[in-house]
Backbone of each chain as ProteinMPNN parsed JSONL, in Angstrom:
{"seq_chain_A": "XXXXXXXXXXXXXXXXXXXXXXXXXXXXXXXXXXXXXXXXXXXXXXXXXXXXXXXXXXXXXXXXXXXXXXXXXXXXXXXXXXXXXXXXXXXXXXXXXXXXXXXXXXXXXXXX", "coords_chain_A": {"N_chain_A": [[103.272, 110.711, 103.93], [103.112, 112.625, 107.023], [105.499, 112.295, 109.61], [105.813, 111.396, 113.013], [108.226, 110.914, 114.007], [110.34, 109.333, 116.399], [108.635, 109.308, 118.503], [105.746, 108.325, 119.134], [102.332, 109.339, 119.632], [100.998, 108.648, 122.807], [98.609, 106.829, 124.635], [97.52, 106.323, 127.801], [95.628, 104.176, 129.783], [93.475, 103.099, 132.38], [92.839, 99.73, 133.241], [89.703, 98.476, 132.318], [88.565, 100.945, 131.912], [87.212, 103.114, 129.326], [88.652, 103.639, 126.093], [89.74, 106.131, 123.819], [90.902, 106.61, 120.702], [92.368, 108.792, 118.44], [92.39, 110.037, 115.047], [93.565, 111.984, 112.401], [92.739, 112.306, 109.127], [94.05, 112.678, 105.749], [93.073, 113.056, 103.133], [90.392, 114.458, 101.61], [88.871, 113.192, 99.763], [88.893, 110.55, 100.379], [87.223, 107.485, 100.958], [86.998, 105.186, 102.371], [87.854, 103.635, 105.357], [90.071, 102.213, 107.731], [90.795, 100.645, 110.834], [93.686, 99.417, 112.374], [95.351, 97.104, 114.534], [98.475, 96.725, 116.044], [100.559, 94.551, 117.55], [103.589, 94.273, 119.451], [106.325, 93.473, 117.428], [104.841, 92.093, 115.576], [102.627, 91.614, 112.703], [100.216, 94.044, 111.501], [96.782, 93.868, 112.569], [93.466, 93.622, 111.366], [90.859, 95.635, 112.69], [88.397, 97.112, 112.571], [86.274, 98.575, 110.088], [85.071, 101.38, 108.08], [82.854, 103.0, 105.885], [82.507, 105.958, 103.893], [79.894, 106.71, 103.743], [78.789, 106.366, 106.136], [78.505, 107.314, 109.6], [79.112, 106.093, 111.906], [80.15, 102.994, 113.262], [79.757, 99.856, 114.734], [81.543, 97.309, 116.492], [82.622, 94.355, 118.151], [83.068, 95.388, 121.268], [84.347, 97.59, 120.174], [84.079, 100.778, 118.566], [83.823, 102.767, 115.722], [84.08, 106.111, 114.764], [83.256, 108.535, 112.382], [83.996, 111.669, 111.14], [83.434, 113.555, 108.633], [83.478, 116.2, 108.031], [85.495, 117.483, 109.416], [87.517, 115.825, 108.79], [88.144, 113.558, 110.501], [88.752, 110.705, 112.419], [87.828, 108.274, 114.823], [88.555, 105.785, 117.227], [86.907, 103.88, 119.488], [87.323, 101.998, 122.364], [85.736, 99.826, 124.407], [85.703, 99.102, 127.911], [88.559, 98.6, 128.391], [91.214, 96.265, 128.063], [94.164, 94.537, 129.301], [95.216, 93.1, 127.122], [94.663, 94.741, 125.038], [96.683, 96.49, 124.748], [98.819, 97.997, 122.512], [99.974, 99.214, 119.308], [97.986, 101.401, 117.464], [96.729, 101.912, 114.27], [95.306, 104.121, 111.89], [93.919, 103.925, 108.624], [93.446, 105.039, 105.282], [91.656, 105.169, 102.156], [90.751, 105.688, 98.733], [88.11, 104.829, 96.81], [87.792, 101.743, 94.94], [90.375, 99.315, 94.784], [92.491, 101.0, 95.253], [95.482, 102.259, 96.876], [96.074, 101.799, 100.352], [96.583, 104.365, 102.723], [98.535, 104.957, 105.461], [98.32, 106.191, 108.797], [100.575, 107.51, 111.364], [100.302, 106.216, 113.8], [99.2, 105.302, 117.146], [100.158, 104.719, 120.441], [98.752, 102.512, 122.702], [98.535, 102.055, 126.075], [97.721, 99.906, 128.648], [96.954, 100.04, 131.96], [97.137, 97.933, 134.727]], "CA_chain_A": [[102.624, 111.38, 105.056], [103.976, 113.171, 108.018], [105.942, 111.327, 110.628], [106.069, 111.996, 114.328], [109.551, 110.488, 114.436], [110.429, 108.212, 117.296], [107.773, 109.509, 119.651], [104.349, 108.239, 118.785], [101.412, 109.702, 120.698], [100.708, 107.538, 123.712], [97.412, 106.938, 125.473], [97.545, 105.382, 128.927], [94.311, 104.063, 130.404], [93.317, 102.078, 133.424], [92.029, 98.558, 132.851], [88.292, 98.633, 132.578], [88.09, 102.232, 131.382], [87.089, 103.217, 127.883], [89.739, 104.312, 125.393], [89.418, 106.786, 122.567], [92.096, 106.89, 119.889], [91.966, 109.7, 117.376], [93.189, 110.046, 113.8], [93.196, 112.978, 111.418], [93.169, 111.831, 107.809], [94.557, 113.769, 104.924], [92.454, 113.199, 101.832], [88.945, 114.631, 101.734], [88.189, 112.293, 98.821], [88.927, 109.166, 100.906], [85.858, 107.029, 101.246], [87.016, 103.935, 103.101], [88.795, 103.805, 106.446], [90.284, 100.994, 108.51], [91.652, 100.68, 112.005], [94.493, 98.216, 112.587], [96.063, 96.958, 115.793], [99.739, 96.036, 115.862], [101.283, 94.18, 118.753], [105.034, 94.371, 119.28], [106.991, 92.47, 116.644], [103.875, 91.357, 114.748], [101.975, 92.372, 111.665], [98.94, 94.657, 111.887], [95.553, 93.073, 112.443], [92.259, 94.398, 111.119], [89.943, 95.743, 113.815], [87.082, 97.535, 112.106], [86.341, 99.503, 108.972], [83.875, 102.189, 107.904], [82.796, 103.704, 104.614], [82.205, 107.386, 104.087], [78.446, 106.957, 103.801], [78.381, 106.103, 107.501], [79.164, 108.128, 110.63], [79.431, 105.281, 113.073], [80.009, 101.56, 113.056], [80.145, 99.183, 115.972], [81.958, 95.939, 116.491], [82.647, 93.807, 119.483], [83.82, 96.281, 122.18], [84.927, 98.716, 119.489], [83.215, 101.637, 117.776], [84.547, 103.748, 114.944], [83.302, 107.296, 114.43], [83.827, 109.251, 111.241], [83.528, 113.041, 110.972], [84.034, 113.934, 107.327], [83.578, 117.657, 107.957], [86.824, 117.848, 109.914], [88.447, 114.739, 108.421], [88.574, 112.981, 111.756], [88.317, 109.344, 112.678], [88.195, 107.855, 116.144], [88.305, 104.385, 117.622], [86.559, 103.747, 120.896], [87.416, 100.648, 122.906], [85.041, 99.749, 125.692], [86.253, 98.208, 128.93], [89.877, 98.268, 127.879], [91.867, 95.166, 128.731], [95.623, 94.521, 129.066], [95.486, 92.585, 125.794], [94.45, 95.801, 124.053], [97.913, 97.257, 124.614], [99.364, 97.828, 121.159], [99.957, 100.435, 118.47], [96.79, 101.432, 116.631], [96.876, 102.705, 113.073], [94.185, 104.324, 110.983], [94.326, 103.911, 107.223], [92.415, 105.58, 104.405], [91.828, 104.955, 100.752], [89.668, 106.232, 97.926], [87.652, 103.983, 95.726], [88.222, 100.358, 94.929], [91.642, 99.015, 94.158], [93.527, 102.01, 95.531], [96.356, 101.923, 97.995], [95.811, 102.33, 101.677], [97.57, 105.276, 103.282], [98.514, 104.734, 106.893], [98.777, 107.202, 109.74], [101.782, 107.131, 112.089], [99.954, 105.301, 114.89], [99.073, 105.737, 118.541], [100.444, 103.626, 121.38], [97.799, 102.37, 123.802], [99.073, 101.305, 127.223], [96.663, 99.629, 129.603], [97.51, 99.81, 133.285], [96.305, 97.013, 135.538]], "C_chain_A": [[103.629, 111.881, 106.056], [104.349, 112.088, 109.024], [106.129, 112.078, 111.939], [107.379, 111.496, 114.875], [109.47, 109.343, 115.389], [109.421, 108.299, 118.413], [106.309, 109.514, 119.18], [103.495, 108.779, 119.935], [101.071, 108.463, 121.51], [99.469, 107.835, 124.539], [97.533, 105.884, 126.55], [96.191, 105.362, 129.595], [94.343, 102.982, 131.451], [92.475, 100.941, 132.887], [90.598, 98.753, 133.26], [87.71, 99.948, 132.081], [87.891, 102.14, 129.882], [88.24, 104.003, 127.289], [89.203, 104.955, 124.127], [90.722, 107.165, 121.876], [91.667, 107.699, 118.674], [92.931, 109.654, 116.182], [92.652, 111.139, 112.903], [93.645, 112.478, 110.066], [93.376, 112.979, 106.859], [93.756, 114.078, 103.672], [90.93, 113.32, 101.963], [88.192, 113.74, 100.765], [88.212, 110.836, 99.297], [87.534, 108.732, 101.303], [85.831, 105.682, 101.957], [88.157, 104.039, 104.096], [88.86, 102.51, 107.263], [91.112, 101.336, 109.741], [92.361, 99.337, 112.134], [95.132, 98.274, 113.963], [97.354, 96.2, 115.515], [100.385, 95.785, 117.198], [102.783, 94.125, 118.429], [105.594, 93.187, 118.491], [106.083, 91.664, 115.745], [103.321, 92.25, 113.643], [100.663, 92.977, 112.136], [97.763, 93.74, 111.681], [94.37, 94.0, 112.267], [91.371, 94.417, 112.382], [88.54, 96.017, 113.288], [87.265, 98.501, 110.947], [85.031, 100.308, 108.903], [83.964, 102.884, 106.536], [82.273, 105.103, 104.853], [80.733, 107.674, 104.095], [77.885, 106.657, 105.195], [79.129, 107.045, 108.433], [79.679, 107.279, 111.78], [79.258, 103.807, 112.707], [80.517, 100.881, 114.321], [80.549, 97.752, 115.72], [81.895, 95.406, 117.902], [83.595, 94.657, 120.34], [84.473, 97.468, 121.474], [83.863, 99.465, 118.676], [84.102, 102.597, 117.002], [83.566, 104.877, 114.582], [84.022, 108.058, 113.332], [83.179, 110.635, 111.144], [84.186, 113.571, 109.721], [84.226, 115.463, 107.249], [84.974, 118.113, 108.385], [87.855, 116.799, 109.63], [89.038, 114.076, 109.641], [87.936, 111.608, 111.928], [88.674, 109.005, 114.118], [87.823, 106.403, 116.348], [88.041, 104.361, 119.101], [86.603, 102.28, 121.282], [86.77, 100.649, 124.26], [85.72, 98.78, 126.615], [87.62, 97.681, 128.534], [90.558, 97.228, 128.757], [93.376, 95.195, 128.479], [95.991, 94.024, 127.675], [95.246, 93.612, 124.687], [95.701, 96.651, 123.868], [98.58, 96.973, 123.283], [99.509, 99.202, 120.524], [98.74, 100.34, 117.546], [96.986, 102.404, 115.471], [95.525, 102.92, 112.395], [94.741, 104.305, 109.56], [93.139, 104.376, 106.379], [92.7, 105.222, 102.973], [90.623, 105.551, 100.036], [89.33, 105.273, 96.809], [88.192, 102.562, 95.832], [89.605, 100.24, 94.279], [92.736, 100.029, 94.389], [94.281, 101.664, 96.796], [95.869, 102.54, 99.285], [96.943, 103.274, 102.09], [97.433, 105.223, 104.79], [98.955, 105.971, 107.672], [99.974, 106.642, 110.539], [101.509, 106.186, 113.261], [99.9, 105.951, 116.234], [99.327, 104.521, 119.412], [99.369, 103.652, 122.468], [98.437, 101.503, 124.873], [97.948, 101.15, 128.242], [97.313, 99.266, 130.937], [96.568, 98.913, 134.101], [96.18, 97.508, 136.96]], "O_chain_A": [[104.826, 111.609, 105.962], [103.621, 111.121, 109.245], [106.545, 113.236, 111.962], [107.64, 111.626, 116.071], [108.629, 108.459, 115.229], [109.37, 107.382, 119.232], [105.732, 110.559, 118.875], [103.897, 108.683, 121.095], [100.882, 107.375, 120.967], [99.299, 108.932, 125.07], [97.635, 104.693, 126.257], [95.654, 106.414, 129.94], [95.157, 102.061, 131.393], [91.506, 101.164, 132.161], [90.301, 99.143, 134.39], [86.505, 100.055, 131.856], [88.351, 101.194, 129.244], [88.749, 104.933, 127.914], [88.332, 104.407, 123.452], [91.528, 107.933, 122.401], [90.725, 107.336, 117.97], [94.101, 109.29, 116.303], [91.447, 111.226, 112.664], [94.837, 112.243, 109.872], [92.946, 114.105, 107.111], [93.748, 115.214, 103.196], [90.265, 112.373, 102.384], [86.986, 113.547, 100.923], [87.6, 109.977, 98.663], [86.768, 109.489, 101.898], [84.763, 105.096, 102.13], [89.264, 104.461, 103.762], [87.86, 101.818, 107.456], [92.0, 102.188, 109.703], [91.749, 98.275, 112.025], [95.417, 99.351, 114.489], [97.347, 95.168, 114.843], [100.724, 96.731, 117.909], [103.176, 93.953, 117.276], [105.361, 92.032, 118.849], [106.507, 90.645, 115.199], [103.516, 93.466, 113.642], [100.058, 92.471, 113.081], [97.736, 92.936, 110.749], [94.274, 95.035, 112.928], [91.161, 93.397, 113.038], [87.613, 95.244, 113.531], [88.295, 99.167, 110.841], [84.039, 99.981, 109.554], [85.042, 103.298, 106.108], [81.672, 105.391, 105.888], [80.337, 108.793, 104.424], [76.673, 106.688, 105.41], [80.223, 107.515, 108.122], [80.565, 107.691, 112.53], [78.358, 103.429, 111.958], [81.538, 101.259, 114.896], [79.99, 97.066, 114.863], [81.189, 95.951, 118.75], [84.808, 94.627, 120.133], [85.105, 98.287, 122.141], [82.9, 98.882, 118.177], [85.03, 103.177, 117.564], [82.429, 104.651, 114.169], [85.244, 108.203, 113.355], [81.955, 110.749, 111.075], [85.345, 113.985, 109.738], [85.055, 115.944, 106.477], [85.554, 119.018, 107.785], [88.963, 116.859, 110.165], [90.256, 114.027, 109.813], [86.762, 111.39, 111.628], [89.734, 109.415, 114.592], [86.903, 105.875, 115.724], [88.885, 104.787, 119.889], [86.005, 101.429, 120.624], [87.188, 101.375, 125.161], [86.253, 97.759, 126.18], [87.815, 96.478, 128.364], [90.504, 97.278, 129.986], [93.818, 95.829, 127.52], [96.98, 94.481, 127.102], [95.591, 93.373, 123.53], [95.774, 97.449, 122.933], [98.874, 95.82, 122.968], [99.199, 100.222, 121.14], [98.507, 99.304, 116.924], [97.357, 103.561, 115.665], [94.7, 102.007, 112.336], [95.905, 104.635, 109.336], [91.981, 104.134, 106.722], [93.851, 104.994, 102.602], [89.61, 105.874, 100.657], [90.171, 104.951, 95.969], [88.967, 102.248, 96.735], [89.94, 100.975, 93.35], [93.805, 99.933, 93.785], [93.819, 100.909, 97.651], [95.328, 103.646, 99.309], [98.115, 103.002, 101.831], [96.346, 105.421, 105.332], [99.852, 106.699, 107.248], [100.333, 105.472, 110.409], [102.397, 105.436, 113.669], [100.477, 107.017, 116.45], [98.793, 103.438, 119.169], [99.114, 104.691, 123.077], [98.831, 100.365, 124.618], [97.311, 102.124, 128.643], [98.102, 98.326, 131.034], [95.358, 99.132, 134.141], [95.523, 96.868, 137.78]]}, "seq_chain_B": "XXXXXXXXXXXXXXXXXXXXXXXXXXXXXXXXXXXXXXXXXXXXXXXXXXXXXXXXXXXXXXXXXXXXXXXXXXXXXXXXXXXXXXXXXXXXXXXXXXXXXXXXXXXXXXXX", "coords_chain_B": {"N_chain_B": [[95.701, 76.44, 107.487], [94.526, 79.531, 106.128], [96.579, 82.227, 105.029], [99.273, 84.64, 105.312], [102.628, 84.146, 104.812], [105.736, 85.093, 105.942], [109.236, 85.046, 105.458], [112.795, 85.206, 106.125], [112.09, 85.519, 109.697], [113.846, 87.026, 111.18], [116.729, 88.717, 110.032], [120.107, 89.196, 109.27], [122.451, 91.311, 107.78], [125.371, 92.08, 105.951], [126.832, 95.219, 105.067], [126.493, 96.159, 101.671], [125.579, 93.797, 100.688], [123.052, 92.02, 98.908], [119.747, 91.095, 99.893], [117.014, 88.796, 100.03], [113.65, 88.82, 100.809], [111.069, 86.654, 101.664], [107.663, 86.174, 100.674], [104.676, 84.574, 100.948], [101.376, 83.695, 100.027], [98.275, 82.068, 100.698], [95.715, 82.793, 100.214], [94.449, 83.229, 97.908], [94.535, 85.78, 96.868], [94.595, 88.543, 94.637], [96.173, 90.862, 94.754], [99.232, 92.041, 96.068], [101.505, 93.397, 98.52], [104.326, 95.298, 99.644], [105.522, 96.698, 102.592], [107.394, 99.054, 104.48], [108.456, 99.545, 107.792], [109.503, 101.795, 110.155], [110.89, 102.639, 113.394], [108.458, 104.221, 115.396], [107.062, 105.205, 113.265], [104.598, 105.285, 110.62], [103.344, 102.871, 108.222], [105.125, 102.513, 105.214], [104.765, 102.357, 101.752], [106.422, 100.172, 99.598], [106.561, 98.53, 97.192], [103.973, 97.273, 95.043], [101.704, 94.822, 93.738], [99.209, 94.12, 91.528], [98.447, 92.101, 89.962], [99.55, 89.0, 88.54], [102.818, 88.984, 87.167], [103.007, 91.689, 86.956], [103.863, 94.771, 88.471], [104.071, 97.645, 90.621], [105.789, 100.664, 91.49], [105.936, 101.874, 94.829], [105.85, 104.362, 97.358], [108.468, 104.492, 98.288], [110.433, 103.124, 96.647], [113.09, 103.074, 95.804], [116.137, 101.336, 95.707], [115.108, 98.869, 96.178], [113.772, 95.784, 94.846], [111.337, 93.749, 93.14], [109.461, 90.76, 92.273], [106.846, 89.082, 90.494], [106.028, 86.32, 89.789], [104.361, 84.25, 90.313], [101.036, 83.862, 91.51], [100.873, 83.396, 94.214], [103.192, 84.302, 95.373], [105.48, 86.87, 96.29], [108.305, 88.044, 96.324], [110.703, 90.2, 97.922], [113.553, 92.025, 97.195], [116.184, 93.477, 98.873], [118.428, 95.691, 97.943], [121.944, 96.525, 97.622], [121.946, 99.126, 97.074], [120.134, 100.37, 98.62], [120.126, 102.707, 101.052], [119.629, 102.812, 103.775], [118.754, 100.217, 105.069], [117.978, 98.861, 107.381], [115.199, 97.795, 109.064], [111.707, 97.017, 109.74], [109.952, 94.8, 107.82], [106.969, 94.416, 106.098], [104.668, 92.273, 104.56], [101.742, 92.214, 102.626], [98.371, 91.38, 101.57], [95.476, 91.573, 99.396], [92.178, 91.335, 97.992], [92.219, 93.09, 95.974], [90.043, 94.416, 95.279], [88.477, 95.098, 97.531], [89.417, 97.234, 100.274], [90.627, 96.245, 102.609], [93.553, 95.041, 104.057], [95.472, 92.133, 104.504], [97.936, 91.065, 106.673], [101.308, 89.752, 106.854], [103.509, 88.342, 109.362], [105.825, 89.767, 109.457], [109.241, 90.723, 108.716], [112.308, 91.226, 110.164], [114.976, 93.161, 109.345], [118.364, 93.641, 109.784], [121.149, 95.574, 109.299], [124.553, 95.081, 109.532]], "CA_chain_B": [[95.05, 77.742, 107.699], [94.886, 80.519, 105.135], [97.282, 83.374, 105.572], [100.459, 85.139, 104.645], [103.837, 83.681, 105.489], [106.967, 85.798, 105.597], [110.463, 84.463, 106.002], [112.892, 84.82, 107.525], [111.552, 86.479, 110.641], [114.979, 87.907, 111.482], [117.795, 88.586, 109.045], [121.234, 90.124, 109.443], [123.153, 91.455, 106.502], [126.508, 93.015, 105.929], [126.706, 96.28, 104.083], [126.905, 95.778, 100.33], [124.954, 92.535, 100.278], [121.619, 91.969, 98.611], [119.008, 90.051, 100.574], [115.665, 88.609, 99.537], [112.646, 88.451, 101.808], [110.028, 85.849, 101.034], [106.262, 86.377, 101.079], [103.801, 83.611, 100.293], [100.01, 83.738, 100.547], [97.352, 81.037, 100.17], [94.384, 83.378, 100.331], [93.957, 83.447, 96.527], [94.405, 87.199, 96.629], [95.264, 89.008, 93.427], [97.059, 91.968, 95.005], [100.205, 91.884, 97.159], [102.152, 94.647, 98.835], [105.42, 95.332, 100.617], [105.636, 97.915, 103.369], [108.507, 99.21, 105.407], [108.077, 100.221, 109.028], [110.597, 102.244, 111.015], [110.358, 102.913, 114.751], [107.711, 105.437, 115.577], [106.47, 105.705, 112.021], [103.592, 104.459, 109.975], [103.8, 101.965, 107.168], [105.364, 103.167, 103.933], [104.643, 101.398, 100.666], [107.604, 100.002, 98.769], [106.079, 98.034, 95.909], [102.755, 96.495, 95.059], [101.38, 94.09, 92.522], [97.778, 93.845, 91.474], [98.219, 90.925, 89.141], [100.785, 88.282, 88.22], [103.695, 89.545, 86.132], [102.932, 93.151, 86.921], [104.028, 95.405, 89.765], [104.207, 99.101, 90.547], [106.537, 101.285, 92.576], [105.238, 102.616, 95.848], [106.411, 105.668, 97.724], [109.902, 104.427, 98.649], [110.904, 101.953, 95.915], [114.519, 103.12, 95.478], [116.958, 100.405, 96.455], [114.381, 97.623, 96.315], [113.203, 95.183, 93.637], [110.361, 92.684, 93.38], [108.993, 89.994, 91.14], [105.556, 88.452, 90.75], [105.925, 85.267, 88.78], [103.256, 83.42, 90.717], [100.032, 84.591, 92.279], [101.054, 83.179, 95.647], [104.519, 84.716, 95.855], [105.878, 88.239, 95.986], [109.541, 88.286, 97.057], [111.308, 91.535, 97.914], [115.009, 92.071, 97.316], [116.761, 94.714, 99.367], [119.709, 95.729, 97.282], [122.996, 97.31, 98.263], [121.667, 100.545, 96.765], [119.269, 100.928, 99.661], [121.101, 103.345, 101.96], [119.291, 102.595, 105.177], [117.83, 99.091, 104.963], [117.539, 98.308, 108.668], [113.771, 98.128, 109.265], [110.766, 95.919, 109.833], [109.292, 94.73, 106.526], [105.672, 93.762, 106.163], [104.03, 91.902, 103.306], [100.289, 92.175, 102.78], [97.635, 91.057, 100.35], [94.036, 91.71, 99.425], [91.55, 90.879, 96.741], [92.406, 94.115, 94.97], [88.764, 95.137, 95.136], [88.233, 95.716, 98.836], [90.631, 97.882, 100.782], [91.249, 95.604, 103.763], [94.799, 94.318, 103.837], [95.851, 91.045, 105.412], [99.377, 91.2, 106.813], [102.135, 88.712, 107.434], [104.058, 88.638, 110.697], [106.933, 90.679, 109.302], [110.657, 90.303, 108.71], [113.154, 92.319, 110.693], [116.28, 93.183, 108.702], [119.369, 94.466, 110.469], [122.411, 95.664, 108.577], [125.633, 95.179, 110.504]], "C_chain_B": [[95.497, 78.707, 106.599], [95.597, 81.68, 105.765], [98.473, 83.743, 104.734], [101.67, 84.744, 105.464], [105.046, 84.471, 104.981], [108.161, 85.066, 106.199], [111.665, 85.137, 105.387], [112.288, 85.87, 108.44], [112.635, 87.494, 111.045], [116.087, 87.638, 110.462], [118.862, 89.626, 109.308], [122.02, 90.139, 108.14], [124.356, 92.381, 106.691], [126.254, 94.073, 104.874], [127.202, 95.781, 102.719], [126.302, 94.48, 99.823], [123.492, 92.759, 99.899], [120.99, 90.868, 99.464], [117.596, 89.99, 100.016], [114.758, 88.122, 100.654], [111.504, 87.743, 101.089], [108.646, 86.208, 101.564], [105.394, 85.427, 100.257], [102.407, 83.736, 100.888], [99.162, 82.637, 99.897], [95.905, 81.477, 100.311], [93.725, 83.59, 98.972], [93.721, 84.923, 96.241], [95.176, 87.622, 95.397], [96.375, 90.009, 93.748], [97.975, 91.676, 96.203], [101.017, 93.154, 97.302], [103.354, 94.386, 99.742], [105.448, 96.706, 101.251], [106.909, 97.879, 104.212], [108.006, 99.974, 106.62], [109.325, 100.529, 109.823], [110.033, 102.654, 112.366], [109.647, 104.249, 114.818], [107.069, 105.997, 114.333], [105.404, 104.744, 111.515], [104.202, 103.596, 108.906], [103.983, 102.731, 105.869], [105.429, 102.12, 102.845], [105.866, 101.386, 99.786], [107.226, 99.63, 97.339], [104.728, 97.348, 96.096], [102.491, 95.879, 93.708], [99.913, 93.751, 92.549], [97.431, 92.606, 90.661], [99.568, 90.272, 88.843], [101.514, 88.94, 87.05], [103.577, 91.057, 85.957], [103.122, 93.698, 88.318], [104.319, 96.9, 89.549], [105.057, 99.589, 91.715], [105.58, 101.988, 93.545], [105.945, 103.913, 96.124], [107.911, 105.66, 97.966], [110.565, 103.246, 97.955], [112.412, 101.934, 95.681], [115.308, 102.178, 96.367], [116.314, 99.065, 96.699], [113.976, 97.1, 94.938], [112.281, 94.025, 94.025], [110.133, 91.89, 92.118], [107.647, 89.382, 91.526], [105.306, 87.417, 89.66], [104.765, 84.33, 89.059], [102.273, 84.226, 91.565], [100.316, 84.538, 93.765], [102.293, 83.88, 96.216], [104.9, 86.108, 95.379], [107.148, 88.57, 96.764], [110.091, 89.711, 96.881], [112.818, 91.4, 98.095], [115.424, 93.446, 97.782], [118.171, 94.772, 98.816], [120.694, 96.589, 98.042], [122.8, 98.811, 98.012], [120.758, 101.188, 97.799], [120.173, 101.427, 100.797], [120.852, 103.056, 103.422], [118.301, 101.442, 105.281], [117.346, 98.518, 106.278], [116.114, 98.762, 108.977], [113.006, 96.843, 109.456], [109.957, 95.924, 108.525], [108.034, 93.88, 106.625], [105.129, 93.501, 104.768], [102.527, 91.803, 103.582], [99.625, 91.778, 101.475], [96.168, 91.4, 100.53], [93.469, 91.302, 98.093], [91.779, 91.875, 95.617], [91.131, 94.911, 94.716], [88.433, 95.856, 96.434], [89.525, 96.279, 99.38], [91.359, 97.093, 101.852], [92.469, 94.784, 103.365], [94.965, 93.276, 104.903], [97.373, 91.042, 105.468], [100.032, 89.895, 107.264], [102.676, 89.173, 108.767], [105.327, 89.493, 110.628], [108.287, 90.019, 109.289], [111.481, 91.487, 109.176], [114.547, 92.179, 110.123], [117.186, 94.131, 109.457], [120.665, 94.41, 109.656], [123.523, 95.937, 109.55], [126.763, 96.066, 109.979]], "O_chain_B": [[96.657, 78.716, 106.188], [95.283, 82.087, 106.883], [98.67, 83.251, 103.623], [101.723, 84.983, 106.671], [105.337, 84.514, 103.786], [108.092, 84.538, 107.309], [111.593, 85.6, 104.248], [112.006, 86.987, 108.007], [112.35, 88.678, 111.224], [116.345, 86.496, 110.083], [118.56, 90.797, 109.539], [122.218, 89.109, 107.497], [124.333, 93.322, 107.484], [125.538, 93.835, 103.901], [128.205, 95.072, 102.633], [126.492, 94.109, 98.665], [122.796, 93.581, 100.496], [121.614, 89.84, 99.726], [117.046, 91.002, 99.582], [115.057, 87.149, 101.346], [111.04, 88.187, 100.038], [108.478, 86.508, 102.746], [105.386, 85.478, 99.027], [102.257, 83.868, 102.103], [99.313, 82.324, 98.716], [94.999, 80.665, 100.5], [92.593, 84.065, 98.886], [92.828, 85.282, 95.475], [96.273, 87.128, 95.137], [97.412, 90.007, 93.085], [97.536, 91.132, 97.216], [101.201, 93.899, 96.339], [103.4, 93.41, 100.491], [105.406, 97.731, 100.571], [107.41, 96.821, 104.592], [107.233, 100.924, 106.498], [110.114, 99.636, 110.13], [108.851, 102.977, 112.482], [110.159, 105.271, 114.361], [106.586, 107.129, 114.331], [105.321, 103.583, 111.916], [105.417, 103.586, 108.705], [103.113, 103.503, 105.465], [106.088, 101.094, 103.011], [106.307, 102.422, 99.287], [107.547, 100.352, 96.395], [104.396, 96.901, 97.194], [102.982, 96.342, 92.678], [99.43, 93.152, 93.51], [96.296, 92.127, 90.666], [100.606, 90.932, 88.893], [100.9, 89.387, 86.081], [103.994, 91.618, 84.944], [102.585, 93.133, 89.271], [104.739, 97.339, 88.478], [105.045, 98.997, 92.794], [104.583, 102.594, 93.153], [106.566, 104.499, 95.237], [108.562, 106.7, 97.863], [111.207, 102.435, 98.622], [112.967, 100.875, 95.386], [115.186, 102.198, 97.592], [116.901, 98.206, 97.356], [113.852, 97.867, 93.984], [112.426, 93.414, 95.084], [110.552, 92.287, 91.03], [107.344, 89.19, 92.704], [104.497, 87.61, 88.751], [104.245, 83.689, 88.146], [102.664, 85.168, 92.255], [100.045, 85.491, 94.496], [102.412, 84.026, 97.433], [104.674, 86.475, 94.226], [107.09, 89.296, 97.757], [109.951, 90.324, 95.823], [113.293, 90.747, 99.025], [115.068, 94.457, 97.175], [119.018, 93.965, 99.2], [120.331, 97.291, 98.986], [123.421, 99.648, 98.668], [120.628, 102.411, 97.846], [120.893, 100.645, 101.418], [121.787, 103.058, 104.223], [117.122, 101.669, 105.554], [116.383, 97.751, 106.289], [115.851, 99.954, 109.132], [113.548, 95.743, 109.356], [109.352, 96.935, 108.171], [108.046, 92.774, 107.165], [105.129, 94.382, 103.908], [102.109, 91.359, 104.651], [100.237, 91.833, 100.408], [95.671, 91.505, 101.651], [94.208, 90.96, 97.169], [91.562, 91.56, 94.447], [91.14, 95.936, 94.034], [88.147, 97.053, 96.446], [90.61, 95.849, 98.99], [92.572, 97.236, 102.006], [92.416, 93.951, 102.46], [94.641, 93.502, 106.069], [98.031, 91.02, 104.428], [99.427, 89.063, 107.94], [102.345, 90.258, 109.246], [105.844, 89.899, 111.669], [108.463, 88.905, 109.784], [111.366, 92.596, 108.655], [115.231, 91.189, 110.385], [116.825, 95.274, 109.734], [121.195, 93.336, 109.37], [123.467, 96.902, 110.313], [127.764, 96.264, 110.669]]}, "name": "protein", "num_of_chains": 2, "seq": "XXXXXXXXXXXXXXXXXXXXXXXXXXXXXXXXXXXXXXXXXXXXXXXXXXXXXXXXXXXXXXXXXXXXXXXXXXXXXXXXXXXXXXXXXXXXXXXXXXXXXXXXXXXXXXXXXXXXXXXXXXXXXXXXXXXXXXXXXXXXXXXXXXXXXXXXXXXXXXXXXXXXXXXXXXXXXXXXXXXXXXXXXXXXXXXXXXXXXXXXXXXXXXXXXXXXXXXXXXXXXXXX"}
């Protein structure tokens, strides 16, 4: 995949505001998508997933939206907290047993 | 607790030396993966194994080797042939059926 080099996109939000992190995926045949959160120096953690037969899925404080027409995925975080500060990755795959392909990530910074 | 354990967390190596990173999981997962992460970039797949005694090259396998003698273990050797080995290495596993990956906490390798 493409790399944005050393400068990941950064989203800065005020504590308590809602955050929207966007991801453009590459394979129109992908049918399963995951959002991961990675804190500094740690491994990625699963946040939420969605299959291509859905447009929206909600979790606790998070919502994932999928627009297959334009190959776009977004993660919405409600009432963003300082603990949400991290790098967020989207990942896509097609079918069962296939490898996940990861995007470059977006840095979320929460200002108190 | 079930999970993935990577060791060591930090490793320093002189040029020309081989090093082996350990990855152990007690999740009873069939599939295991090694990813490399460089600053500002997404995760790139080095090797993966979907079953014991079998493994496949990922996108950046040159200069690396793996083995899968036991279901629980998937060690990665960074050989002297790897031209730019300084990076953060992540091990992951899944059932091989669902896409969601479970990650270890990572190993940071620095070549001096």
